[in-house]
KOLVO-122736 format. One record per residue (C-alpha): residue number from 1; residue in one letter; z, x, y. Coordinates in Angstrom, 3 decimals, padded with zeros to 6 digits, always signed. Each point is the difference from the previous one (the first is absolute). Layout:
NUM | A | Z | X | Y
...
//
This chain:
1 | X | -027.066 | -082.528 | +081.704
2 | X | -002.755 | -001.395 | +002.453
3 | X | -002.134 | +001.730 | +002.559
4 | X | -001.335 | -002.684 | +002.635
5 | X | -003.341 | +001.637 | +001.120
6 | X | -000.597 | +003.189 | +001.882
7 | X | +000.895 | +003.728 | -001.081
8 | X | +003.718 | -000.099 | -001.289
9 | X | +002.584 | +002.228 | +001.454
10 | X | -000.336 | +001.939 | -003.215
11 | X | -002.117 | +000.523 | -002.754
12 | X | +001.401 | -000.816 | -003.520
13 | X | +000.228 | +002.358 | -002.793
14 | X | -000.307 | -000.921 | -003.825
15 | X | +003.635 | -000.462 | -000.245
16 | X | -000.006 | -002.380 | +002.587
17 | X | -002.154 | -002.468 | -001.990
18 | X | +001.451 | -002.491 | -002.690
19 | X | -001.505 | -002.847 | -001.770
20 | X | +000.094 | -003.241 | +001.839
21 | X | +000.071 | +001.729 | +003.594
22 | X | -002.149 | -001.969 | +002.405
23 | X | -001.986 | +001.133 | +002.964
24 | X | -001.755 | -002.250 | +002.454
25 | X | -002.157 | +000.373 | +003.282
26 | X | -003.127 | -000.063 | +001.640
27 | X | -002.356 | -002.325 | +002.106
28 | X | -003.572 | +000.982 | -000.052
29 | X | -002.269 | -002.766 | +001.636
30 | X | -003.724 | -000.039 | -001.119
31 | X | -002.881 | -000.474 | +002.043
32 | X | -003.327 | -001.003 | -000.804
33 | X | -001.458 | +003.069 | +001.432
34 | X | +002.308 | +002.326 | -002.189
35 | X | -000.987 | -001.855 | -003.047
36 | X | -003.816 | +000.333 | +000.753
37 | X | +000.590 | +003.559 | +000.773
38 | X | +001.676 | +000.757 | -003.364
39 | X | -002.337 | -002.089 | -001.869
40 | X | -003.195 | +001.699 | +001.573
41 | X | +001.551 | +003.477 | -000.847
42 | X | +001.447 | -000.471 | -003.326
43 | X | -000.373 | -003.117 | -001.710
44 | X | -003.555 | -001.715 | +001.087
45 | X | +000.490 | -003.548 | -001.635
46 | X | -001.266 | -002.918 | +002.201
47 | X | +003.347 | -001.435 | +000.085
48 | X | +001.400 | +003.015 | +001.600
49 | X | -003.158 | +000.860 | +002.337
50 | X | -001.687 | -003.421 | +000.988
51 | X | +002.288 | -002.718 | +001.509
52 | X | -002.991 | -002.596 | -000.331
53 | X | -001.061 | +001.116 | -003.619
54 | X | +003.434 | +000.075 | -000.845
55 | X | +000.365 | -003.873 | +000.703
56 | X | -002.054 | -000.607 | -003.231
57 | X | +002.072 | +002.408 | -002.118
58 | X | +002.801 | -001.205 | -002.338
59 | X | +002.363 | +000.970 | +003.033
60 | X | -001.591 | -002.329 | +002.301
61 | X | +000.204 | +002.703 | +002.787
62 | X | +000.588 | +003.598 | +000.804
63 | X | +002.660 | +001.752 | -001.845
64 | X | +001.501 | +003.533 | -000.216
65 | X | -000.939 | +002.069 | -002.821
66 | X | +002.796 | +000.442 | -002.425
67 | X | -000.155 | +003.740 | +000.495
68 | X | +000.502 | -000.512 | +003.721
69 | X | +002.954 | -002.074 | -000.638
70 | X | +001.325 | +002.672 | -002.387
71 | X | -000.499 | +002.570 | +002.657
72 | X | +001.751 | -001.899 | +002.504
73 | X | +003.007 | -000.580 | -002.201
74 | X | +000.040 | +003.539 | -000.804
75 | X | +000.305 | +000.893 | +003.643
76 | X | +002.900 | -002.845 | +000.359
77 | X | +001.838 | +001.771 | -002.882
78 | X | -000.410 | +003.506 | +001.558
79 | X | +001.270 | -001.458 | +003.437
80 | X | +003.197 | -001.143 | -001.753
81 | X | +000.799 | +003.744 | +000.175
82 | X | +001.869 | +000.333 | -003.323
83 | X | -002.199 | +002.518 | -001.257
84 | X | -000.447 | +001.955 | +003.236
85 | X | -000.122 | +003.580 | -001.237
86 | X | +001.243 | -000.561 | -003.323
87 | X | -003.199 | -001.545 | -001.780
88 | X | -001.689 | +002.520 | -002.291
89 | X | -002.735 | -002.033 | -001.071
90 | X | -001.045 | -003.309 | -001.418
91 | X | -000.836 | +000.066 | -003.778
92 | X | -001.330 | -003.448 | -000.789
93 | X | -000.458 | -003.515 | +001.397
94 | X | +000.748 | -002.590 | -002.764
95 | X | -000.930 | -003.575 | -000.121
96 | X | -001.662 | -000.514 | +003.252
97 | X | -000.837 | -003.616 | +000.540
98 | X | -001.626 | -002.025 | +002.815
99 | X | +001.761 | -003.205 | +000.065
100 | X | -001.412 | -001.780 | +003.071
101 | X | -002.801 | +000.737 | +002.491
102 | X | +001.182 | +001.925 | +003.128
103 | X | -001.867 | -001.352 | +003.120
104 | X | -000.358 | +000.946 | +003.665
105 | X | +002.879 | -000.858 | +002.151
106 | X | +002.208 | +000.506 | -003.102
107 | X | +003.204 | +002.305 | +000.464
108 | X | +001.303 | +001.813 | -002.852
109 | X | +003.439 | +001.172 | -000.861
110 | X | +001.341 | +001.583 | -003.232
111 | X | +003.103 | -000.122 | -002.258
112 | X | +000.523 | +002.849 | -002.551
113 | X | +002.501 | +000.199 | -002.832
114 | X | +000.939 | +003.039 | -002.074
115 | X | -000.765 | -000.674 | -003.693
116 | X | +001.118 | +003.270 | -001.520
117 | X | +001.130 | +003.441 | +000.951
118 | X | +000.050 | +002.921 | -002.262
119 | X | +000.325 | +003.659 | +000.359
120 | X | -002.962 | +001.981 | -001.175
121 | X | +000.291 | +001.410 | -003.462
122 | X | -001.994 | +003.386 | +001.076
123 | X | +000.490 | +000.254 | +003.755
124 | X | +003.412 | +000.029 | +001.053
125 | X | -000.866 | -000.235 | +003.676
126 | X | -001.141 | -003.499 | -000.195
127 | X | +000.407 | -003.414 | -001.375
128 | X | -002.301 | -002.699 | -000.842
129 | X | +000.017 | -003.413 | +001.457
130 | X | -001.637 | -003.182 | -000.725
131 | X | +000.047 | -002.552 | +002.845
132 | X | -001.580 | -003.295 | +000.242
133 | X | -001.290 | -001.068 | +003.157
134 | X | -001.057 | -003.511 | +000.964
135 | X | -002.235 | -000.912 | +003.139
136 | X | +000.734 | -003.310 | +001.716
137 | X | -001.974 | -001.604 | +002.747
138 | X | +001.494 | -001.942 | +003.100
139 | X | +000.186 | -003.252 | -002.207
140 | X | +002.310 | +002.034 | -002.576
141 | X | -002.902 | -000.233 | -002.406
142 | X | +000.004 | +003.019 | -002.404
143 | X | -003.486 | +001.365 | +000.364
144 | X | +000.216 | +003.299 | -001.923
145 | X | +002.439 | +001.884 | -002.449
146 | X | -000.195 | +003.528 | -001.373
147 | X | +002.217 | +002.492 | -001.551
148 | X | +000.045 | +003.559 | +000.937
149 | X | +001.387 | +003.004 | -002.121
150 | X | +000.761 | +002.801 | +002.567
151 | X | +001.618 | +003.615 | -000.363
152 | X | +002.903 | +000.375 | +002.612
153 | X | +001.898 | +002.927 | +000.749
154 | X | +003.632 | +000.133 | -001.344
155 | X | +002.807 | +001.064 | +002.330
156 | X | +001.520 | +002.163 | -002.632
157 | X | -002.537 | +001.892 | -002.112
158 | X | +001.509 | +000.780 | -003.072
159 | X | +003.574 | -000.067 | +001.333
160 | X | -000.615 | +002.208 | +003.059
161 | X | +000.165 | -001.844 | +003.294
162 | X | -003.193 | -000.082 | +002.120
163 | X | +000.675 | -002.716 | +002.870
//
């Protein structure tokens, strides 16, 4: 099952997800000004806020904050449309890893894979999904990975159809 960017024709309910399902999409082009703005507002380290000083950092130039990259990847995931109207909330992010620096003029995309899907033991209206998301740049370098644990609506709440 693959969604290619944009909002999908229909949201998916818990019953529509199976381990191994993959969803891919997105294209977010980062600009220097976007990196600087985020850095100044939320992560004021010199390698996110000062292009000249960043040259003397371990990165050798300006890089996006990992939190900025995570926020972009979360938006790219939302843009897939697979949770539109069915996400009840996130529970946890596991294993967040920053693998390569993200720089001005990089274009990011995501690939997500369902790792597990199980009905909630205590709330019959929802299931729990574990989905691993990998973020890639335009050179197909994996720059970030993270696994989300999310509550998602069930189509059949304890046997009664709702969707």
